[in-house]
VOBA-1610 file (N, C-alpha, C; in pm, whole numbers, padded with zeros to 5 digits, always signed):
BEGIN
Met+13708+16185+08857Met+13615+16220+08964Met+13473+16222+08906Pro+13377+16156+08972Pro+13241+16152+08918Pro+13175+16289+08921Ser+13088+16312+08823Ser+13015+16438+08819Ser+12907+16437+08927Glu+12855+16555+08957Glu+12747+16565+09055Glu+12625+16485+09010Ser+12594+16491+08878Ser+12474+16421+08831Ser+12488+16270+08845Ser+12611+16218+08838Ser+12626+16074+08856Ser+12599+16036+09000Lys+12610+16130+09091Lys+12581+16104+09232Lys+12434+16128+09264Thr+12372+16225+09197Thr+12236+16265+09230Thr+12130+16209+09136Gly+12168+16177+09012Gly+12072+16130+08913Gly+12012+16243+08831Phe+12050+16366+08858Phe+12001+16480+08781Phe+12112+16584+08772Leu+12102+16671+08671Leu+12201+16777+08655Leu+12182+16883+08762Thr+12292+16937+08808Thr+12287+17046+08905Thr+12309+17178+08831Glu+12268+17286+08894Glu+12290+17418+08833Glu+12439+17445+08815Glu+12521+17396+08906Glu+12666+17414+08897Glu+12721+17345+08772Glu+12673+17224+08743Glu+12719+17151+08624Glu+12680+17224+08496Leu+12566+17289+08497Leu+12516+17357+08376Leu+12578+17494+08354Lys+12640+17548+08458Lys+12688+17686+08453Lys+12774+17715+08330Asp+12864+17628+08295Asp+12954+17650+08182Asp+12923+17559+08064Ser+12802+17506+08059Ser+12764+17415+07952Ser+12760+17488+07818Pro+12808+17424+07710Pro+12806+17488+07578Pro+12666+17503+07520Gly+12566+17445+07583Gly+12429+17456+07533Gly+12344+17557+07605Val+12401+17628+07702Val+12324+17724+07781Val+12353+17866+07733Pro+12250+17938+07689Pro+12271+18076+07643Pro+12300+18168+07761Thr+12359+18280+07731Thr+12390+18378+07835Thr+12262+18437+07892Ala+12273+18493+08011Ala+12158+18559+08074Ala+12110+18675+07986Ala+12203+18748+07927Ala+12165+18861+07840Ala+12084+18811+07721Arg+12122+18698+07661Arg+12047+18644+07547Arg+11909+18597+07590Arg+11898+18532+07707Arg+11768+18483+07754Arg+11670+18597+07778Gln+11720+18714+07812Gln+11635+18829+07840Gln+11590+18900+07712Lys+11650+18866+07598Lys+11611+18927+07471Lys+11485+18866+07412Gly+11451+18743+07453Gly+11336+18673+07397Gly+11361+18524+07397Pro+11269+18447+07339Pro+11280+18301+07345Pro+11410+18248+07285Val+11467+18151+07356Val+11590+18085+07312Val+11594+17947+07377Val+11654+17851+07309Val+11663+17718+07367Val+11777+17710+07468Val+11759+17617+07561Val+11860+17582+07660Val+11881+17432+07644Ile+12004+17393+07613Ile+12035+17252+07592Ile+12106+17200+07716Glu+12039+17113+07789Glu+12094+17060+07913Glu+12147+16918+07892Cys+12229+16902+07791Cys+12287+16774+07754Cys+12435+16777+07787Leu+12475+16700+07886Leu+12615+16694+07924Leu+12671+16553+07912Glu+12603+16469+07835Glu+12645+16331+07817Glu+12719+16315+07684Asp+12834+16249+07689Asp+12910+16220+07567Asp+12855+16092+07505Ile+12739+16105+07440Ile+12674+15990+07377Ile+12656+16020+07229Pro+12647+15917+07145Pro+12627+15942+07002Pro+12484+15989+06975Cys+12469+16118+06956Cys+12336+16176+06938Cys+12350+16311+06870Asn+12268+16339+06769Asn+12272+16471+06706Asn+12141+16516+06643Pro+12024+16466+06686Pro+11899+16513+06626Pro+11878+16663+06644Cys+11929+16720+06751Cys+11913+16865+06770Cys+11984+16942+06659Glu+12106+16900+06627Glu+12181+16966+06521Glu+12114+16946+06385Ser+12075+16823+06355Ser+12018+16796+06223Ser+11880+16859+06205Ser+11810+16887+06315Ser+11677+16950+06303Ser+11683+17102+06302Cys+11798+17159+06333Cys+11811+17305+06339Cys+11842+17360+06200Asn+11744+17427+06142Asn+11758+17479+06005Asn+11840+17606+05996Val+11876+17666+06109Val+11950+17792+06105Val+12094+17777+06157Gly+12135+17656+06190Gly+12272+17632+06235Gly+12302+17685+06374Ala+12200+17699+06458Ala+12222+17749+06594Ala+12278+17641+06686Ile+12261+17514+06649Ile+12311+17402+06730Ile+12412+17325+06649Val+12532+17308+06707Val+12638+17235+06639Val+12691+17126+06730Val+12687+17003+06681Val+12749+16890+06749Val+12882+16860+06681Gly+12882+16865+06549Gly+13004+16842+06473Gly+13014+16702+06418Lys+13126+16675+06354Lys+13148+16548+06287Lys+13147+16431+06387Asn+13204+16450+06502Asn+13203+16347+06607Asn+13072+16362+06685Ile+12976+16272+06661Ile+12843+16290+06721Ile+12838+16258+06870Thr+12953+16233+06931Thr+12954+16221+07077Thr+12994+16355+07141Asn+13020+16456+07060Asn+13048+16590+07114Asn+12922+16645+07181Leu+12942+16730+07279Leu+12828+16799+07339Leu+12775+16903+07241Pro+12643+16924+07237Pro+12588+17026+07149Pro+12627+17166+07196His+12668+17248+07102His+12701+17388+07129His+12591+17475+07069Leu+12544+17570+07148Leu+12438+17659+07104Leu+12493+17798+07074Asp+12458+17851+06958Asp+12482+17992+06927Asp+12348+18061+06949Gly+12329+18115+07069Gly+12202+18175+07107Gly+12158+18288+07016Asp+12252+18358+06956Asp+12216+18468+06866Asp+12156+18418+06735Lys+12186+18294+06698Lys+12128+18237+06575Lys+11991+18172+06601Cys+11962+18136+06725Cys+11838+18065+06757Cys+11717+18153+06726Val+11624+18097+06647Val+11503+18170+06610Val+11379+18117+06683Ala+11402+18033+06783Ala+11294+17980+06868Ala+11188+17905+06789Cys+11232+17821+06696Cys+11137+17745+06614Cys+11074+17629+06692Arg+11133+17588+06801Arg+11081+17485+06894Arg+11108+17342+06850Thr+11156+17318+06729Thr+11171+17183+06679Thr+11262+17099+06769Cys+11374+17152+06811Cys+11469+17073+06891Cys+11411+17034+07026Val+11316+17110+07078Val+11259+17080+07210Val+11191+16943+07208Tyr+11110+16917+07106Tyr+11040+16788+07103Tyr+11118+16679+07031Ile+11221+16716+06954Ile+11295+16616+06877Ile+11403+16547+06962Cys+11445+16608+07070Cys+11553+16554+07153Cys+11506+16426+07223Pro+11571+16311+07195Pro+11528+16186+07257Pro+11554+16183+07408Gly+11645+16265+07455Gly+11675+16269+07598Gly+11594+16371+07675Gln+11503+16441+07606Gln+11422+16547+07666Gln+11510+16644+07746Ala+11620+16685+07683Ala+11718+16769+07749Ala+11719+16912+07695Ile+11618+16949+07615Ile+11615+17083+07558Ile+11486+17152+07600Phe+11501+17276+07642Phe+11390+17359+07689Phe+11398+17492+07619Met+11287+17566+07614Met+11290+17700+07560Met+11254+17797+07671Ile+11337+17897+07687Ile+11323+17995+07795Ile+11298+18132+07732Asp+11209+18208+07792Asp+11188+18347+07751Asp+11181+18432+07878Glu+11287+18504+07904Glu+11293+18589+08023Glu+11254+18734+07993Ser+11192+18757+07876Ser+11157+18895+07838Ser+11014+18932+07876Leu+10943+18844+07944Leu+10806+18874+07983Leu+10803+18990+08084Pro+10696+19067+08085Pro+10687+19179+08180Pro+10669+19129+08324Gln+10682+19219+08416Gln+10657+19198+08559Gln+10743+19085+08618Asn+10869+19080+08571Asn+10965+18984+08627Asn+10920+18839+08611Arg+10854+18811+08499Arg+10805+18677+08470Arg+10885+18616+08355Ala+10872+18486+08338Ala+10939+18414+08229Ala+10851+18299+08186Ser+10877+18248+08066Ser+10809+18127+08022Ser+10914+18018+08002Val+10871+17895+08029Val+10955+17778+08009Val+10875+17676+07930Met+10926+17640+07812Met+10864+17535+07732Met+10944+17408+07755Met+10872+17299+07780Met+10939+17172+07807Met+10873+17059+07730Pro+10949+16954+07700Pro+10887+16836+07641Pro+10801+16768+07747Tyr+10692+16706+07703Tyr+10600+16644+07799Tyr+10537+16521+07736Glu+10562+16404+07794Glu+10511+16279+07738Glu+10415+16206+07830Tyr+10366+16273+07932Tyr+10272+16210+08024Tyr+10129+16237+07979Arg+10037+16157+08029Arg+09896+16177+08004Arg+09824+16176+08137Pro+09724+16256+08157Pro+09666+16346+08058Pro+09753+16472+08041Leu+09732+16536+07929Leu+09798+16665+07904Leu+09726+16773+07984Pro+09801+16870+08034Pro+09733+16985+08095Pro+09665+17066+07986Glu+09586+17162+08027Glu+09521+17251+07931Glu+09565+17394+07956Lys+09555+17476+07851Lys+09588+17618+07862Lys+09512+17678+07980Asp+09580+17760+08057Asp+09529+17831+08175Asp+09519+17744+08300Asp+09551+17613+08290Asp+09558+17531+08412Asp+09666+17584+08504Ile+09646+17566+08632Ile+09751+17594+08730Ile+09812+17459+08766Val+09943+17448+08748Val+10016+17325+08774Val+10126+17355+08876Thr+10192+17251+08924Thr+10305+17270+09013Thr+10433+17260+08933Ala+10515+17365+08938Ala+10645+17364+08871Ala+10743+17288+08961Leu+10823+17201+08897Leu+10921+17121+08968Leu+11061+17150+08916Asp+11161+17135+09002Asp+11299+17152+08957Asp+11353+17020+08902Arg+11480+17016+08868Arg+11540+16896+08809Arg+11535+16775+08902Ala+11532+16799+09032Ala+11528+16691+09130Ala+11385+16647+09159Gly+11286+16714+09098Gly+11146+16682+09123Gly+11091+16752+09245Lys+11166+16848+09298Lys+11119+16924+09414Lys+11029+17038+09370Lys+10927+17062+09450Lys+10827+17164+09420Lys+10887+17304+09428Leu+10866+17381+09320Leu+10901+17522+09321Leu+10781+17606+09359Gly+10664+17571+09305Gly+10541+17646+09333Gly+10446+17639+09215Asp+10341+17720+09221Asp+10240+17721+09116Asp+10290+17788+08989Ala+10244+17735+08878Ala+10275+17792+08746Ala+10149+17784+08661Lys+10135+17881+08572Lys+10019+17883+08482Lys+10061+17825+08347Val+09978+17737+08292Val+10004+17680+08160Val+09965+17784+08055Leu+10062+17825+07974Leu+10038+17922+07868Leu+09999+17855+07737Ala+10056+17735+07713Ala+10028+17667+07586Ala+10060+17519+07599Val+09985+17439+07525Val+10011+17296+07510Val+10008+17270+07361Arg+10112+17206+07311Arg+10120+17185+07167Arg+10156+17040+07139Gln+10080+16977+07051Gln+10114+16844+07002Gln+10058+16828+06863Thr+10145+16792+06772Thr+10103+16769+06635Thr+10146+16628+06594Lys+10097+16581+06482Lys+10136+16450+06431Lys+10288+16445+06410Lys+10344+16553+06362Lys+10489+16560+06337Lys+10569+16541+06466Met+10511+16579+06578Met+10581+16569+06707Met+10573+16429+06766Asp+10508+16336+06695Asp+10490+16199+06741Asp+10420+16200+06876Gln+10477+16142+06978Gln+10410+16135+07108Gln+10461+16237+07209Thr+10548+16328+07165Thr+10602+16428+07256Thr+10529+16561+07237Ala+10456+16600+07339Ala+10394+16732+07339Ala+10492+16832+07399Thr+10462+16959+07385Thr+10536+17060+07459Thr+10436+17137+07544Val+10478+17168+07664Val+10397+17247+07757Val+10478+17370+07792Thr+10414+17486+07781Thr+10479+17612+07818Thr+10411+17665+07942Ile+10494+17695+08043Ile+10441+17749+08168Ile+10499+17888+08193Glu+10425+17966+08270Glu+10472+18098+08313Glu+10514+18086+08459Val+10634+18137+08486Val+10692+18129+08620Val+10760+18261+08656Pro+10794+18282+08783Pro+10878+18397+08816Pro+11011+18385+08741Arg+11067+18495+08697Arg+11189+18494+08616Arg+11302+18416+08684Asp+11313+18423+08816Asp+11424+18354+08881Asp+11406+18201+08884Trp+11294+18151+08834Trp+11275+18006+08820Trp+11305+17958+08678Ser+11331+18049+08585Ser+11340+18010+08444Ser+11448+17906+08417Met+11555+17909+08490Met+11661+17811+08470Met+11651+17696+08570Arg+11541+17691+08644Arg+11521+17584+08742Arg+11399+17498+08712Ala+11290+17558+08665Ala+11166+17482+08639Ala+11186+17392+08518Arg+11177+17261+08540Arg+11203+17167+08430Arg+11099+17057+08416Ala+10999+17060+08500Ala+10891+16962+08492Ala+10769+17020+08560Ile+10655+16954+08541Ile+10533+16997+08607Ile+10463+16877+08667Arg+10380+16905+08763Arg+10291+16804+08819Arg+10151+16860+08812Leu+10061+16780+08758Leu+09921+16822+08753Leu+09859+16798+08890Glu+09783+16893+08937Glu+09718+16879+09067Glu+09576+16829+09045Pro+09530+16739+09132Pro+09393+16685+09116Pro+09288+16790+09140
//
């Protein structure tokens, strides 16, 4: 039976619910942690090889799905920009006033700037609402993939996966 994403072109929240790369809600509320939204059995393991603390395990068979040990994740951010499928995000649900931050890979130009107000989008590209840019990071080591961190309401933390710059 085909998965929902094969019908829609994007992952659904239902498909991600039991994913081995998604940390528990309790872990997300403790502070920054990665969320791996990779459900494809493809030969890929840069996330595992870039993780210096062993928080991500793909294993000997590189077509295995990545498994995250959220308690080992130190939020170094490397896997977010190293993932060729742009399937890794960093979530922090510990912000005050029921807020959260979402760091995402971003390869579009122009880059937003800190404090810009952008439109947060879900996996389907549907508008969630306004979000504030907390940080934009790009270094030579990151090649052409920047990371953008936005602040959103906490209940969007597992939904906001892209942004649109407003003119």
